[in-house]
C-alpha positions as CSV (number, residue, x, y, z in Angstrom):
1,M,36.9,184.9,-109.7
2,T,33.8,185.1,-111.8
3,N,32.6,182.8,-114.4
4,A,30.8,184.9,-117.0
5,G,30.4,181.9,-119.2
6,E,27.2,179.7,-119.8
7,T,28.9,176.5,-118.7
8,D,30.7,175.5,-115.5
9,D,34.6,175.8,-115.6
10,T,37.1,174.5,-113.3
11,L,40.3,176.2,-111.9
12,I,42.7,173.3,-112.6
13,Y,46.2,174.9,-111.9
14,A,47.8,178.0,-110.9
15,S,51.4,179.2,-111.1
16,S,53.4,182.2,-110.1
17,T,57.0,183.4,-110.4
18,I,57.0,184.1,-106.7
19,A,56.8,180.5,-105.6
20,G,58.1,177.0,-106.6
21,D,54.7,175.6,-106.3
22,T,51.1,176.9,-106.3
23,Q,48.4,174.7,-104.9
24,I,44.6,175.2,-105.0
25,H,43.2,174.6,-101.5
26,G,39.9,174.5,-99.7
27,M,38.9,174.0,-96.0
28,A,36.9,171.2,-94.6
29,M,35.7,170.1,-91.4
30,E,37.0,166.9,-89.8
31,G,35.0,166.3,-86.8
32,D,35.4,169.8,-84.8
33,V,38.5,170.8,-86.5
34,M,38.8,172.8,-89.8
35,R,41.6,171.5,-92.0
36,M,43.1,172.9,-95.2
37,R,43.3,170.4,-98.0
38,E,44.6,170.4,-101.5
39,L,41.9,170.1,-104.3
40,P,43.7,167.8,-106.7
41,D,40.6,167.9,-109.2
42,G,40.6,171.7,-109.1
43,L,37.8,174.1,-108.0
44,I,34.5,174.2,-109.9
45,I,33.1,177.7,-110.7
46,S,29.6,177.5,-111.7
47,A,28.2,179.2,-114.9
48,G,27.2,182.9,-113.9
49,E,28.7,182.5,-110.3
50,S,31.7,184.0,-108.6
51,I,34.2,182.4,-105.8
52,T,36.1,184.4,-103.5
53,L,39.7,183.2,-102.8
54,Q,40.5,184.1,-99.2
55,P,42.1,182.9,-95.9
56,G,39.7,180.3,-94.2
57,G,38.0,179.4,-97.5
58,F,39.1,178.5,-101.0
59,H,42.7,179.9,-101.7
60,L,45.8,179.5,-103.5
61,M,48.9,178.1,-101.3
62,F,52.2,179.2,-102.3
63,T,55.1,177.2,-101.2
64,N,58.9,177.5,-101.7
65,L,58.7,181.3,-102.0
66,N,61.5,182.6,-104.1
67,Q,61.5,185.8,-101.8
68,P,59.5,187.2,-99.0
69,L,56.2,188.8,-99.9
70,V,56.3,192.6,-99.3
71,E,53.1,194.6,-98.4
72,G,52.1,197.0,-101.0
73,E,53.7,195.3,-103.9
74,A,52.1,193.3,-106.4
75,V,52.5,189.7,-107.6
76,S,51.8,187.9,-111.0
77,I,49.5,184.7,-110.8
78,T,48.5,182.8,-113.7
79,P,45.4,180.6,-113.1
80,T,44.6,177.9,-115.5
81,F,40.8,177.0,-116.2
82,E,39.7,173.9,-118.0
83,R,37.6,176.0,-120.5
84,A,38.9,179.5,-120.3
85,G,42.5,178.7,-120.3
86,Q,45.4,180.7,-118.8
87,I,44.6,184.2,-117.5
88,D,47.4,186.5,-116.2
89,V,46.4,188.3,-113.0
90,I,48.3,190.9,-110.9
91,L,47.3,190.9,-107.3
92,P,48.4,193.3,-104.5
93,V,50.1,191.9,-101.4
94,D,48.1,193.1,-98.3
95,G,49.1,193.1,-94.9
96,S,47.7,189.6,-93.9
97,D,49.5,188.0,-96.9
98,A,52.8,189.8,-95.9
99,K,52.5,188.4,-92.4
100,M,52.0,184.8,-93.7
101,S,55.2,184.8,-95.9
102,H,57.6,184.8,-92.8
């Protein structure tokens, strides 16, 4: 995700028809263990900067899936930003996502 604006923006919410709940997550070290945690205040994207959502870093967590994810298909996601508002995005399901849905 890229913030092409001149002010910081925050990803405050995300939804998808594939899941009952979509959470914004980050990874944090607790001692020697890396733990996943929900970011209740959202994810700040600085002006002119990009953030990559990926396993092991910032990511969206889909819970209560309505159906299994199928590699090669696409899913619709609607991230909501504090300033930019809602943006509809279509993302492909790759092999790592498909494996995680089981």
